[in-house]
mmCIF file of the N, C-alpha and C atoms, coordinates in Angstrom:
data_MODEL
# 
_entry.id   MODEL 
# 
loop_
_atom_site.group_PDB 
_atom_site.id 
_atom_site.type_symbol 
_atom_site.label_atom_id 
_atom_site.label_alt_id 
_atom_site.label_comp_id 
_atom_site.label_asym_id 
_atom_site.label_entity_id 
_atom_site.label_seq_id 
_atom_site.pdbx_PDB_ins_code 
_atom_site.Cartn_x 
_atom_site.Cartn_y 
_atom_site.Cartn_z 
_atom_site.occupancy 
_atom_site.B_iso_or_equiv 
_atom_site.pdbx_formal_charge 
_atom_site.auth_seq_id 
_atom_site.auth_comp_id 
_atom_site.auth_asym_id 
_atom_site.auth_atom_id 
_atom_site.pdbx_PDB_model_num 
ATOM 1   N N  . MET A 1 1  ? -12.546 5.291   1.099   1.00 0.00 ? 1  MET A N  1 
ATOM 2   C CA . MET A 1 1  ? -11.478 5.795   1.544   1.00 0.00 ? 1  MET A CA 1 
ATOM 3   C C  . MET A 1 1  ? -11.326 6.810   0.602   1.00 0.00 ? 1  MET A C  1 
ATOM 4   N N  . ASP A 1 2  ? -11.146 8.072   0.971   1.00 0.00 ? 2  ASP A N  1 
ATOM 5   C CA . ASP A 1 2  ? -10.832 9.091   -0.194  1.00 0.00 ? 2  ASP A CA 1 
ATOM 6   C C  . ASP A 1 2  ? -9.411  9.982   -0.222  1.00 0.00 ? 2  ASP A C  1 
ATOM 7   N N  . ALA A 1 3  ? -8.987  10.075  -1.201  1.00 0.00 ? 3  ALA A N  1 
ATOM 8   C CA . ALA A 1 3  ? -7.440  10.694  -1.278  1.00 0.00 ? 3  ALA A CA 1 
ATOM 9   C C  . ALA A 1 3  ? -7.950  12.249  -1.274  1.00 0.00 ? 3  ALA A C  1 
ATOM 10  N N  . GLN A 1 4  ? -6.945  13.006  -0.714  1.00 0.00 ? 4  GLN A N  1 
ATOM 11  C CA . GLN A 1 4  ? -7.146  14.530  -0.890  1.00 0.00 ? 4  GLN A CA 1 
ATOM 12  C C  . GLN A 1 4  ? -7.309  15.021  -1.911  1.00 0.00 ? 4  GLN A C  1 
ATOM 13  N N  . LYS A 1 5  ? -8.262  16.070  -1.965  1.00 0.00 ? 5  LYS A N  1 
ATOM 14  C CA . LYS A 1 5  ? -8.527  16.662  -3.458  1.00 0.00 ? 5  LYS A CA 1 
ATOM 15  C C  . LYS A 1 5  ? -7.896  18.149  -3.401  1.00 0.00 ? 5  LYS A C  1 
ATOM 16  N N  . PRO A 1 6  ? -6.672  18.107  -3.966  1.00 0.00 ? 6  PRO A N  1 
ATOM 17  C CA . PRO A 1 6  ? -6.090  19.589  -4.192  1.00 0.00 ? 6  PRO A CA 1 
ATOM 18  C C  . PRO A 1 6  ? -7.166  20.669  -4.768  1.00 0.00 ? 6  PRO A C  1 
ATOM 19  N N  . SER A 1 7  ? -6.761  21.926  -4.388  1.00 0.00 ? 7  SER A N  1 
ATOM 20  C CA . SER A 1 7  ? -7.633  23.213  -4.600  1.00 0.00 ? 7  SER A CA 1 
ATOM 21  C C  . SER A 1 7  ? -7.846  23.237  -6.402  1.00 0.00 ? 7  SER A C  1 
ATOM 22  N N  . ASP A 1 8  ? -6.688  22.859  -6.920  1.00 0.00 ? 8  ASP A N  1 
ATOM 23  C CA . ASP A 1 8  ? -6.883  23.031  -8.341  1.00 0.00 ? 8  ASP A CA 1 
ATOM 24  C C  . ASP A 1 8  ? -7.632  21.841  -9.383  1.00 0.00 ? 8  ASP A C  1 
ATOM 25  N N  . GLY A 1 9  ? -8.426  20.927  -8.346  1.00 0.00 ? 9  GLY A N  1 
ATOM 26  C CA . GLY A 1 9  ? -9.282  20.144  -8.876  1.00 0.00 ? 9  GLY A CA 1 
ATOM 27  C C  . GLY A 1 9  ? -8.663  18.757  -9.492  1.00 0.00 ? 9  GLY A C  1 
ATOM 28  N N  . SER A 1 10 ? -7.251  18.610  -9.256  1.00 0.00 ? 10 SER A N  1 
ATOM 29  C CA . SER A 1 10 ? -6.623  17.446  -9.933  1.00 0.00 ? 10 SER A CA 1 
ATOM 30  C C  . SER A 1 10 ? -6.995  16.289  -8.971  1.00 0.00 ? 10 SER A C  1 
ATOM 31  N N  . LYS A 1 11 ? -6.665  15.099  -9.084  1.00 0.00 ? 11 LYS A N  1 
ATOM 32  C CA . LYS A 1 11 ? -6.681  13.838  -8.185  1.00 0.00 ? 11 LYS A CA 1 
ATOM 33  C C  . LYS A 1 11 ? -5.378  13.757  -7.555  1.00 0.00 ? 11 LYS A C  1 
ATOM 34  N N  . ASP A 1 12 ? -5.287  13.246  -6.423  1.00 0.00 ? 12 ASP A N  1 
ATOM 35  C CA . ASP A 1 12 ? -4.354  12.804  -5.798  1.00 0.00 ? 12 ASP A CA 1 
ATOM 36  C C  . ASP A 1 12 ? -4.299  11.505  -5.315  1.00 0.00 ? 12 ASP A C  1 
ATOM 37  N N  . GLU A 1 13 ? -3.452  10.676  -5.271  1.00 0.00 ? 13 GLU A N  1 
ATOM 38  C CA . GLU A 1 13 ? -3.597  9.288   -4.670  1.00 0.00 ? 13 GLU A CA 1 
ATOM 39  C C  . GLU A 1 13 ? -3.076  9.045   -3.245  1.00 0.00 ? 13 GLU A C  1 
ATOM 40  N N  . TYR A 1 14 ? -2.905  10.186  -2.623  1.00 0.00 ? 14 TYR A N  1 
ATOM 41  C CA . TYR A 1 14 ? -2.478  10.291  -1.308  1.00 0.00 ? 14 TYR A CA 1 
ATOM 42  C C  . TYR A 1 14 ? -3.332  11.355  -0.222  1.00 0.00 ? 14 TYR A C  1 
ATOM 43  N N  . GLY A 1 15 ? -3.684  10.598  0.800   1.00 0.00 ? 15 GLY A N  1 
ATOM 44  C CA . GLY A 1 15 ? -4.536  11.291  1.676   1.00 0.00 ? 15 GLY A CA 1 
ATOM 45  C C  . GLY A 1 15 ? -4.052  11.070  3.076   1.00 0.00 ? 15 GLY A C  1 
ATOM 46  N N  . LEU A 1 16 ? -3.693  12.219  3.822   1.00 0.00 ? 16 LEU A N  1 
ATOM 47  C CA . LEU A 1 16 ? -3.318  12.317  5.259   1.00 0.00 ? 16 LEU A CA 1 
ATOM 48  C C  . LEU A 1 16 ? -2.319  11.104  5.397   1.00 0.00 ? 16 LEU A C  1 
ATOM 49  N N  . GLY A 1 17 ? -1.355  11.210  4.717   1.00 0.00 ? 17 GLY A N  1 
ATOM 50  C CA . GLY A 1 17 ? 0.123   10.178  5.111   1.00 0.00 ? 17 GLY A CA 1 
ATOM 51  C C  . GLY A 1 17 ? -0.430  8.959   4.284   1.00 0.00 ? 17 GLY A C  1 
ATOM 52  N N  . TRP A 1 18 ? -1.297  8.424   3.951   1.00 0.00 ? 18 TRP A N  1 
ATOM 53  C CA . TRP A 1 18 ? -1.619  7.161   3.213   1.00 0.00 ? 18 TRP A CA 1 
ATOM 54  C C  . TRP A 1 18 ? -1.925  7.164   1.701   1.00 0.00 ? 18 TRP A C  1 
ATOM 55  N N  . GLU A 1 19 ? -1.477  6.440   0.984   1.00 0.00 ? 19 GLU A N  1 
ATOM 56  C CA . GLU A 1 19 ? -1.592  6.335   -0.496  1.00 0.00 ? 19 GLU A CA 1 
ATOM 57  C C  . GLU A 1 19 ? -2.523  5.428   -0.579  1.00 0.00 ? 19 GLU A C  1 
ATOM 58  N N  . THR A 1 20 ? -3.714  5.729   -1.282  1.00 0.00 ? 20 THR A N  1 
ATOM 59  C CA . THR A 1 20 ? -4.740  5.151   -1.674  1.00 0.00 ? 20 THR A CA 1 
ATOM 60  C C  . THR A 1 20 ? -4.796  4.415   -3.053  1.00 0.00 ? 20 THR A C  1 
ATOM 61  N N  . GLY A 1 21 ? -5.500  3.304   -3.241  1.00 0.00 ? 21 GLY A N  1 
ATOM 62  C CA . GLY A 1 21 ? -5.485  2.334   -4.332  1.00 0.00 ? 21 GLY A CA 1 
ATOM 63  C C  . GLY A 1 21 ? -6.477  1.170   -4.240  1.00 0.00 ? 21 GLY A C  1 
ATOM 64  N N  . THR A 1 22 ? -6.230  0.168   -5.192  1.00 0.00 ? 22 THR A N  1 
ATOM 65  C CA . THR A 1 22 ? -7.111  -0.843  -5.196  1.00 0.00 ? 22 THR A CA 1 
ATOM 66  C C  . THR A 1 22 ? -6.242  -2.026  -5.554  1.00 0.00 ? 22 THR A C  1 
ATOM 67  N N  . THR A 1 23 ? -6.558  -3.317  -5.090  1.00 0.00 ? 23 THR A N  1 
ATOM 68  C CA . THR A 1 23 ? -6.047  -4.171  -5.454  1.00 0.00 ? 23 THR A CA 1 
ATOM 69  C C  . THR A 1 23 ? -6.932  -5.365  -5.734  1.00 0.00 ? 23 THR A C  1 
ATOM 70  N N  . GLY A 1 24 ? -7.220  -5.892  -7.025  1.00 0.00 ? 24 GLY A N  1 
ATOM 71  C CA . GLY A 1 24 ? -8.273  -6.878  -7.453  1.00 0.00 ? 24 GLY A CA 1 
ATOM 72  C C  . GLY A 1 24 ? -9.544  -6.263  -6.780  1.00 0.00 ? 24 GLY A C  1 
ATOM 73  N N  . GLY A 1 25 ? -9.697  -5.002  -7.237  1.00 0.00 ? 25 GLY A N  1 
ATOM 74  C CA . GLY A 1 25 ? -11.004 -4.346  -7.056  1.00 0.00 ? 25 GLY A CA 1 
ATOM 75  C C  . GLY A 1 25 ? -11.454 -4.000  -5.459  1.00 0.00 ? 25 GLY A C  1 
ATOM 76  N N  . VAL A 1 26 ? -10.398 -4.196  -4.617  1.00 0.00 ? 26 VAL A N  1 
ATOM 77  C CA . VAL A 1 26 ? -10.685 -3.969  -3.173  1.00 0.00 ? 26 VAL A CA 1 
ATOM 78  C C  . VAL A 1 26 ? -9.884  -2.856  -2.789  1.00 0.00 ? 26 VAL A C  1 
ATOM 79  N N  . ALA A 1 27 ? -10.539 -1.896  -2.103  1.00 0.00 ? 27 ALA A N  1 
ATOM 80  C CA . ALA A 1 27 ? -10.005 -0.555  -1.885  1.00 0.00 ? 27 ALA A CA 1 
ATOM 81  C C  . ALA A 1 27 ? -8.997  -0.811  -0.619  1.00 0.00 ? 27 ALA A C  1 
ATOM 82  N N  . GLU A 1 28 ? -7.734  -0.128  -0.825  1.00 0.00 ? 28 GLU A N  1 
ATOM 83  C CA . GLU A 1 28 ? -6.636  -0.321  0.012   1.00 0.00 ? 28 GLU A CA 1 
ATOM 84  C C  . GLU A 1 28 ? -6.028  0.941   0.172   1.00 0.00 ? 28 GLU A C  1 
ATOM 85  N N  . VAL A 1 29 ? -5.440  1.085   1.410   1.00 0.00 ? 29 VAL A N  1 
ATOM 86  C CA . VAL A 1 29 ? -4.424  2.163   1.637   1.00 0.00 ? 29 VAL A CA 1 
ATOM 87  C C  . VAL A 1 29 ? -3.083  1.631   2.103   1.00 0.00 ? 29 VAL A C  1 
ATOM 88  N N  . GLY A 1 30 ? -2.253  2.390   1.946   1.00 0.00 ? 30 GLY A N  1 
ATOM 89  C CA . GLY A 1 30 ? -0.655  2.012   2.335   1.00 0.00 ? 30 GLY A CA 1 
ATOM 90  C C  . GLY A 1 30 ? 0.375   3.112   2.555   1.00 0.00 ? 30 GLY A C  1 
ATOM 91  N N  . HIS A 1 31 ? 1.196   2.733   3.185   1.00 0.00 ? 31 HIS A N  1 
ATOM 92  C CA . HIS A 1 31 ? 2.468   3.780   3.799   1.00 0.00 ? 31 HIS A CA 1 
ATOM 93  C C  . HIS A 1 31 ? 3.583   3.288   3.949   1.00 0.00 ? 31 HIS A C  1 
ATOM 94  N N  . GLY A 1 32 ? 4.745   3.630   3.271   1.00 0.00 ? 32 GLY A N  1 
ATOM 95  C CA . GLY A 1 32 ? 6.120   3.263   3.396   1.00 0.00 ? 32 GLY A CA 1 
ATOM 96  C C  . GLY A 1 32 ? 7.061   4.336   3.966   1.00 0.00 ? 32 GLY A C  1 
ATOM 97  N N  . GLY A 1 33 ? 7.952   3.815   4.421   1.00 0.00 ? 33 GLY A N  1 
ATOM 98  C CA . GLY A 1 33 ? 9.139   4.274   4.923   1.00 0.00 ? 33 GLY A CA 1 
ATOM 99  C C  . GLY A 1 33 ? 10.400  3.843   5.003   1.00 0.00 ? 33 GLY A C  1 
ATOM 100 N N  . GLY A 1 34 ? 11.294  4.417   5.758   1.00 0.00 ? 34 GLY A N  1 
ATOM 101 C CA . GLY A 1 34 ? 12.699  3.786   6.310   1.00 0.00 ? 34 GLY A CA 1 
ATOM 102 C C  . GLY A 1 34 ? 13.527  4.814   6.390   1.00 0.00 ? 34 GLY A C  1 
ATOM 103 N N  . GLN A 1 35 ? 14.929  4.329   6.783   1.00 0.00 ? 35 GLN A N  1 
ATOM 104 C CA . GLN A 1 35 ? 15.883  5.032   6.990   1.00 0.00 ? 35 GLN A CA 1 
ATOM 105 C C  . GLN A 1 35 ? 16.973  4.314   6.851   1.00 0.00 ? 35 GLN A C  1 
ATOM 106 N N  . GLN A 1 36 ? 18.346  4.607   7.037   1.00 0.00 ? 36 GLN A N  1 
ATOM 107 C CA . GLN A 1 36 ? 19.445  3.985   6.604   1.00 0.00 ? 36 GLN A CA 1 
ATOM 108 C C  . GLN A 1 36 ? 19.540  2.758   7.129   1.00 0.00 ? 36 GLN A C  1 
ATOM 109 N N  . GLY A 1 37 ? 19.652  1.638   6.446   1.00 0.00 ? 37 GLY A N  1 
ATOM 110 C CA . GLY A 1 37 ? 19.541  0.285   6.755   1.00 0.00 ? 37 GLY A CA 1 
ATOM 111 C C  . GLY A 1 37 ? 18.081  -0.528  6.881   1.00 0.00 ? 37 GLY A C  1 
ATOM 112 N N  . THR A 1 38 ? 16.960  0.246   6.671   1.00 0.00 ? 38 THR A N  1 
ATOM 113 C CA . THR A 1 38 ? 15.606  -0.343  6.720   1.00 0.00 ? 38 THR A CA 1 
ATOM 114 C C  . THR A 1 38 ? 14.715  0.192   5.455   1.00 0.00 ? 38 THR A C  1 
ATOM 115 N N  . SER A 1 39 ? 13.890  -0.656  5.149   1.00 0.00 ? 39 SER A N  1 
ATOM 116 C CA . SER A 1 39 ? 12.819  -0.474  4.513   1.00 0.00 ? 39 SER A CA 1 
ATOM 117 C C  . SER A 1 39 ? 11.304  -0.982  5.233   1.00 0.00 ? 39 SER A C  1 
ATOM 118 N N  . THR A 1 40 ? 10.066  -0.244  5.140   1.00 0.00 ? 40 THR A N  1 
ATOM 119 C CA . THR A 1 40 ? 9.216   -0.623  5.560   1.00 0.00 ? 40 THR A CA 1 
ATOM 120 C C  . THR A 1 40 ? 7.834   -0.363  4.741   1.00 0.00 ? 40 THR A C  1 
ATOM 121 N N  . PHE A 1 41 ? 6.730   -1.001  4.865   1.00 0.00 ? 41 PHE A N  1 
ATOM 122 C CA . PHE A 1 41 ? 5.734   -0.842  4.144   1.00 0.00 ? 41 PHE A CA 1 
ATOM 123 C C  . PHE A 1 41 ? 4.270   -1.443  4.841   1.00 0.00 ? 41 PHE A C  1 
ATOM 124 N N  . ILE A 1 42 ? 3.377   -0.792  4.865   1.00 0.00 ? 42 ILE A N  1 
ATOM 125 C CA . ILE A 1 42 ? 1.879   -1.354  5.542   1.00 0.00 ? 42 ILE A CA 1 
ATOM 126 C C  . ILE A 1 42 ? 0.934   -1.195  4.188   1.00 0.00 ? 42 ILE A C  1 
ATOM 127 N N  . MET A 1 43 ? 0.213   -2.137  4.204   1.00 0.00 ? 43 MET A N  1 
ATOM 128 C CA . MET A 1 43 ? -1.039  -2.102  3.457   1.00 0.00 ? 43 MET A CA 1 
ATOM 129 C C  . MET A 1 43 ? -2.321  -2.757  4.136   1.00 0.00 ? 43 MET A C  1 
ATOM 130 N N  . ILE A 1 44 ? -3.410  -2.143  4.063   1.00 0.00 ? 44 ILE A N  1 
ATOM 131 C CA . ILE A 1 44 ? -4.542  -2.527  4.896   1.00 0.00 ? 44 ILE A CA 1 
ATOM 132 C C  . ILE A 1 44 ? -5.715  -2.326  4.063   1.00 0.00 ? 44 ILE A C  1 
ATOM 133 N N  . THR A 1 45 ? -6.878  -3.190  4.352   1.00 0.00 ? 45 THR A N  1 
ATOM 134 C CA . THR A 1 45 ? -8.288  -2.831  3.778   1.00 0.00 ? 45 THR A CA 1 
ATOM 135 C C  . THR A 1 45 ? -9.306  -3.091  4.725   1.00 0.00 ? 45 THR A C  1 
ATOM 136 N N  . PRO A 1 46 ? -9.903  -1.832  5.291   1.00 0.00 ? 46 PRO A N  1 
ATOM 137 C CA . PRO A 1 46 ? -10.645 -2.116  6.151   1.00 0.00 ? 46 PRO A CA 1 
ATOM 138 C C  . PRO A 1 46 ? -11.963 -2.885  5.715   1.00 0.00 ? 46 PRO A C  1 
ATOM 139 N N  . GLU A 1 47 ? -12.279 -2.692  4.554   1.00 0.00 ? 47 GLU A N  1 
ATOM 140 C CA . GLU A 1 47 ? -13.409 -3.499  3.815   1.00 0.00 ? 47 GLU A CA 1 
ATOM 141 C C  . GLU A 1 47 ? -13.285 -5.064  4.121   1.00 0.00 ? 47 GLU A C  1 
ATOM 142 N N  . ARG A 1 48 ? -12.169 -5.677  4.156   1.00 0.00 ? 48 ARG A N  1 
ATOM 143 C CA . ARG A 1 48 ? -11.832 -7.009  4.249   1.00 0.00 ? 48 ARG A CA 1 
ATOM 144 C C  . ARG A 1 48 ? -11.044 -7.313  5.707   1.00 0.00 ? 48 ARG A C  1 
ATOM 145 N N  . GLN A 1 49 ? -10.908 -6.202  6.373   1.00 0.00 ? 49 GLN A N  1 
ATOM 146 C CA . GLN A 1 49 ? -10.395 -6.532  7.609   1.00 0.00 ? 49 GLN A CA 1 
ATOM 147 C C  . GLN A 1 49 ? -8.992  -7.222  7.720   1.00 0.00 ? 49 GLN A C  1 
ATOM 148 N N  . ALA A 1 50 ? -8.167  -6.982  6.622   1.00 0.00 ? 50 ALA A N  1 
ATOM 149 C CA . ALA A 1 50 ? -6.995  -7.559  6.382   1.00 0.00 ? 50 ALA A CA 1 
ATOM 150 C C  . ALA A 1 50 ? -5.894  -6.523  6.212   1.00 0.00 ? 50 ALA A C  1 
ATOM 151 N N  . GLY A 1 51 ? -4.623  -7.073  6.359   1.00 0.00 ? 51 GLY A N  1 
ATOM 152 C CA . GLY A 1 51 ? -3.476  -6.158  6.054   1.00 0.00 ? 51 GLY A CA 1 
ATOM 153 C C  . GLY A 1 51 ? -2.145  -6.951  6.153   1.00 0.00 ? 51 GLY A C  1 
ATOM 154 N N  . VAL A 1 52 ? -1.151  -6.112  5.478   1.00 0.00 ? 52 VAL A N  1 
ATOM 155 C CA . VAL A 1 52 ? 0.337   -6.781  5.814   1.00 0.00 ? 52 VAL A CA 1 
ATOM 156 C C  . VAL A 1 52 ? 1.214   -5.769  6.150   1.00 0.00 ? 52 VAL A C  1 
ATOM 157 N N  . VAL A 1 53 ? 2.219   -6.161  6.904   1.00 0.00 ? 53 VAL A N  1 
ATOM 158 C CA . VAL A 1 53 ? 3.339   -5.343  7.415   1.00 0.00 ? 53 VAL A CA 1 
ATOM 159 C C  . VAL A 1 53 ? 4.632   -5.906  6.944   1.00 0.00 ? 53 VAL A C  1 
ATOM 160 N N  . VAL A 1 54 ? 5.616   -5.183  6.211   1.00 0.00 ? 54 VAL A N  1 
ATOM 161 C CA . VAL A 1 54 ? 6.759   -5.503  5.829   1.00 0.00 ? 54 VAL A CA 1 
ATOM 162 C C  . VAL A 1 54 ? 7.990   -4.816  6.565   1.00 0.00 ? 54 VAL A C  1 
ATOM 163 N N  . LEU A 1 55 ? 8.927   -5.461  7.304   1.00 0.00 ? 55 LEU A N  1 
ATOM 164 C CA . LEU A 1 55 ? 10.157  -4.805  7.797   1.00 0.00 ? 55 LEU A CA 1 
ATOM 165 C C  . LEU A 1 55 ? 11.199  -5.248  7.292   1.00 0.00 ? 55 LEU A C  1 
ATOM 166 N N  . ILE A 1 56 ? 12.031  -4.606  6.877   1.00 0.00 ? 56 ILE A N  1 
ATOM 167 C CA . ILE A 1 56 ? 13.272  -5.243  6.109   1.00 0.00 ? 56 ILE A CA 1 
ATOM 168 C C  . ILE A 1 56 ? 14.470  -4.565  6.701   1.00 0.00 ? 56 ILE A C  1 
ATOM 169 N N  . ASN A 1 57 ? 15.479  -5.181  7.018   1.00 0.00 ? 57 ASN A N  1 
ATOM 170 C CA . ASN A 1 57 ? 16.832  -4.690  7.523   1.00 0.00 ? 57 ASN A CA 1 
ATOM 171 C C  . ASN A 1 57 ? 17.787  -4.400  6.465   1.00 0.00 ? 57 ASN A C  1 
ATOM 172 N N  . SER A 1 58 ? 17.257  -3.710  5.315   1.00 0.00 ? 58 SER A N  1 
ATOM 173 C CA . SER A 1 58 ? 17.889  -3.084  4.141   1.00 0.00 ? 58 SER A CA 1 
ATOM 174 C C  . SER A 1 58 ? 17.226  -1.885  3.590   1.00 0.00 ? 58 SER A C  1 
ATOM 175 N N  . ASP A 1 59 ? 18.088  -0.983  3.201   1.00 0.00 ? 59 ASP A N  1 
ATOM 176 C CA . ASP A 1 59 ? 17.330  0.145   2.465   1.00 0.00 ? 59 ASP A CA 1 
ATOM 177 C C  . ASP A 1 59 ? 17.354  -0.179  0.963   1.00 0.00 ? 59 ASP A C  1 
ATOM 178 N N  . ASN A 1 60 ? 17.929  -1.234  0.359   1.00 0.00 ? 60 ASN A N  1 
ATOM 179 C CA . ASN A 1 60 ? 17.937  -1.615  -0.937  1.00 0.00 ? 60 ASN A CA 1 
ATOM 180 C C  . ASN A 1 60 ? 16.798  -2.461  -1.324  1.00 0.00 ? 60 ASN A C  1 
ATOM 181 N N  . ALA A 1 61 ? 15.728  -2.712  -0.436  1.00 0.00 ? 61 ALA A N  1 
ATOM 182 C CA . ALA A 1 61 ? 14.738  -3.699  -0.901  1.00 0.00 ? 61 ALA A CA 1 
ATOM 183 C C  . ALA A 1 61 ? 13.653  -3.237  -1.227  1.00 0.00 ? 61 ALA A C  1 
ATOM 184 N N  . ASP A 1 62 ? 12.693  -3.735  -1.958  1.00 0.00 ? 62 ASP A N  1 
ATOM 185 C CA . ASP A 1 62 ? 11.462  -3.447  -2.482  1.00 0.00 ? 62 ASP A CA 1 
ATOM 186 C C  . ASP A 1 62 ? 10.350  -3.618  -1.498  1.00 0.00 ? 62 ASP A C  1 
ATOM 187 N N  . ALA A 1 63 ? 10.342  -2.956  -0.299  1.00 0.00 ? 63 ALA A N  1 
ATOM 188 C CA . ALA A 1 63 ? 9.279   -3.326  0.727   1.00 0.00 ? 63 ALA A CA 1 
ATOM 189 C C  . ALA A 1 63 ? 7.870   -3.235  0.180   1.00 0.00 ? 63 ALA A C  1 
ATOM 190 N N  . SER A 1 64 ? 7.382   -2.179  -0.729  1.00 0.00 ? 64 SER A N  1 
ATOM 191 C CA . SER A 1 64 ? 6.107   -1.908  -1.152  1.00 0.00 ? 64 SER A CA 1 
ATOM 192 C C  . SER A 1 64 ? 5.933   -2.905  -2.100  1.00 0.00 ? 64 SER A C  1 
ATOM 193 N N  . GLY A 1 65 ? 6.707   -3.297  -3.174  1.00 0.00 ? 65 GLY A N  1 
ATOM 194 C CA . GLY A 1 65 ? 6.549   -4.466  -3.825  1.00 0.00 ? 65 GLY A CA 1 
ATOM 195 C C  . GLY A 1 65 ? 6.432   -5.918  -3.374  1.00 0.00 ? 65 GLY A C  1 
ATOM 196 N N  . LEU A 1 66 ? 6.895   -6.198  -2.121  1.00 0.00 ? 66 LEU A N  1 
ATOM 197 C CA . LEU A 1 66 ? 6.893   -7.567  -1.491  1.00 0.00 ? 66 LEU A CA 1 
ATOM 198 C C  . LEU A 1 66 ? 5.378   -7.212  -0.799  1.00 0.00 ? 66 LEU A C  1 
ATOM 199 N N  . ALA A 1 67 ? 5.148   -6.114  -0.018  1.00 0.00 ? 67 ALA A N  1 
ATOM 200 C CA . ALA A 1 67 ? 3.928   -5.904  0.499   1.00 0.00 ? 67 ALA A CA 1 
ATOM 201 C C  . ALA A 1 67 ? 2.850   -6.188  -0.281  1.00 0.00 ? 67 ALA A C  1 
ATOM 202 N N  . THR A 1 68 ? 2.739   -5.774  -1.537  1.00 0.00 ? 68 THR A N  1 
ATOM 203 C CA . THR A 1 68 ? 1.801   -5.800  -2.925  1.00 0.00 ? 68 THR A CA 1 
ATOM 204 C C  . THR A 1 68 ? 1.525   -7.392  -2.840  1.00 0.00 ? 68 THR A C  1 
ATOM 205 N N  . ARG A 1 69 ? 2.604   -8.016  -3.192  1.00 0.00 ? 69 ARG A N  1 
ATOM 206 C CA . ARG A 1 69 ? 2.529   -9.514  -3.387  1.00 0.00 ? 69 ARG A CA 1 
ATOM 207 C C  . ARG A 1 69 ? 2.043   -10.248 -2.252  1.00 0.00 ? 69 ARG A C  1 
ATOM 208 N N  . LEU A 1 70 ? 2.424   -10.062 -1.137  1.00 0.00 ? 70 LEU A N  1 
ATOM 209 C CA . LEU A 1 70 ? 1.679   -10.758 0.174   1.00 0.00 ? 70 LEU A CA 1 
ATOM 210 C C  . LEU A 1 70 ? 0.193   -10.283 0.337   1.00 0.00 ? 70 LEU A C  1 
ATOM 211 N N  . PHE A 1 71 ? -0.078  -9.070  0.148   1.00 0.00 ? 71 PHE A N  1 
ATOM 212 C CA . PHE A 1 71 ? -1.584  -8.630  0.114   1.00 0.00 ? 71 PHE A CA 1 
ATOM 213 C C  . PHE A 1 71 ? -2.364  -9.316  -0.787  1.00 0.00 ? 71 PHE A C  1 
ATOM 214 N N  . GLU A 1 72 ? -1.833  -9.574  -2.038  1.00 0.00 ? 72 GLU A N  1 
ATOM 215 C CA . GLU A 1 72 ? -2.524  -10.454 -3.008  1.00 0.00 ? 72 GLU A CA 1 
ATOM 216 C C  . GLU A 1 72 ? -2.946  -11.897 -2.417  1.00 0.00 ? 72 GLU A C  1 
ATOM 217 N N  . ILE A 1 73 ? -1.762  -12.327 -1.756  1.00 0.00 ? 73 ILE A N  1 
ATOM 218 C CA . ILE A 1 73 ? -1.957  -13.631 -1.180  1.00 0.00 ? 73 ILE A CA 1 
ATOM 219 C C  . ILE A 1 73 ? -2.874  -13.674 0.008   1.00 0.00 ? 73 ILE A C  1 
ATOM 220 N N  . VAL A 1 74 ? -2.917  -12.603 0.691   1.00 0.00 ? 74 VAL A N  1 
ATOM 221 C CA . VAL A 1 74 ? -3.756  -12.701 1.778   1.00 0.00 ? 74 VAL A CA 1 
ATOM 222 C C  . VAL A 1 74 ? -5.334  -12.613 1.457   1.00 0.00 ? 74 VAL A C  1 
ATOM 223 N N  . LEU A 1 75 ? -5.426  -11.656 0.357   1.00 0.00 ? 75 LEU A N  1 
ATOM 224 C CA . LEU A 1 75 ? -6.645  -11.413 -0.148  1.00 0.00 ? 75 LEU A CA 1 
ATOM 225 C C  . LEU A 1 75 ? -7.301  -12.884 -0.993  1.00 0.00 ? 75 LEU A C  1 
ATOM 226 N N  . GLY A 1 76 ? -6.152  -13.657 -1.366  1.00 0.00 ? 76 GLY A N  1 
ATOM 227 C CA . GLY A 1 76 ? -6.658  -14.897 -2.128  1.00 0.00 ? 76 GLY A CA 1 
ATOM 228 C C  . GLY A 1 76 ? -6.850  -14.365 -3.782  1.00 0.00 ? 76 GLY A C  1 
ATOM 229 N N  . LEU A 1 77 ? -6.035  -13.262 -4.118  1.00 0.00 ? 77 LEU A N  1 
ATOM 230 C CA . LEU A 1 77 ? -6.102  -12.629 -5.468  1.00 0.00 ? 77 LEU A CA 1 
ATOM 231 C C  . LEU A 1 77 ? -4.887  -13.323 -6.479  1.00 0.00 ? 77 LEU A C  1 
ATOM 232 N N  . PRO A 1 78 ? -5.081  -13.466 -7.701  1.00 0.00 ? 78 PRO A N  1 
ATOM 233 C CA . PRO A 1 78 ? -4.007  -13.704 -8.558  1.00 0.00 ? 78 PRO A CA 1 
ATOM 234 C C  . PRO A 1 78 ? -3.079  -12.647 -8.325  1.00 0.00 ? 78 PRO A C  1 
ATOM 235 N N  . VAL A 1 79 ? -1.684  -12.927 -8.322  1.00 0.00 ? 79 VAL A N  1 
ATOM 236 C CA . VAL A 1 79 ? -0.789  -12.123 -8.343  1.00 0.00 ? 79 VAL A CA 1 
ATOM 237 C C  . VAL A 1 79 ? -0.663  -11.257 -9.411  1.00 0.00 ? 79 VAL A C  1 
ATOM 238 N N  . GLY A 1 80 ? -0.470  -9.858  -9.254  1.00 0.00 ? 80 GLY A N  1 
ATOM 239 C CA . GLY A 1 80 ? -0.174  -8.863  -10.423 1.00 0.00 ? 80 GLY A CA 1 
ATOM 240 C C  . GLY A 1 80 ? -1.308  -8.128  -10.610 1.00 0.00 ? 80 GLY A C  1 
ATOM 241 N N  . GLU A 1 81 ? -2.676  -7.941  -9.790  1.00 0.00 ? 81 GLU A N  1 
ATOM 242 C CA . GLU A 1 81 ? -3.852  -7.179  -10.296 1.00 0.00 ? 81 GLU A CA 1 
ATOM 243 C C  . GLU A 1 81 ? -3.831  -5.965  -9.431  1.00 0.00 ? 81 GLU A C  1 
ATOM 244 N N  . HIS A 1 82 ? -2.717  -5.444  -8.890  1.00 0.00 ? 82 HIS A N  1 
ATOM 245 C CA . HIS A 1 82 ? -2.422  -4.306  -8.155  1.00 0.00 ? 82 HIS A CA 1 
ATOM 246 C C  . HIS A 1 82 ? -2.488  -2.931  -9.265  1.00 0.00 ? 82 HIS A C  1 
ATOM 247 N N  . LYS A 1 83 ? -3.306  -1.970  -8.829  1.00 0.00 ? 83 LYS A N  1 
ATOM 248 C CA . LYS A 1 83 ? -3.222  -0.875  -9.567  1.00 0.00 ? 83 LYS A CA 1 
ATOM 249 C C  . LYS A 1 83 ? -2.841  0.357   -8.811  1.00 0.00 ? 83 LYS A C  1 
# 
């Protein structure tokens, strides 16, 4: 999974609407959103054929933080290895 490459040569962690990263050395992509009264986040890793989706009925919740912690559990990783 490659992030987009801006014309100025800088690196961007965002590619075609998905943010790229690694969790415990496993490549992952994610995307979040929301509107008044909701927060959402999805994280997937094609390499492990796994993912999580968080849908919250609050716009003050940390959907991406919860998704990351759940993702670590799904992958069997110690909590806190997300970069």
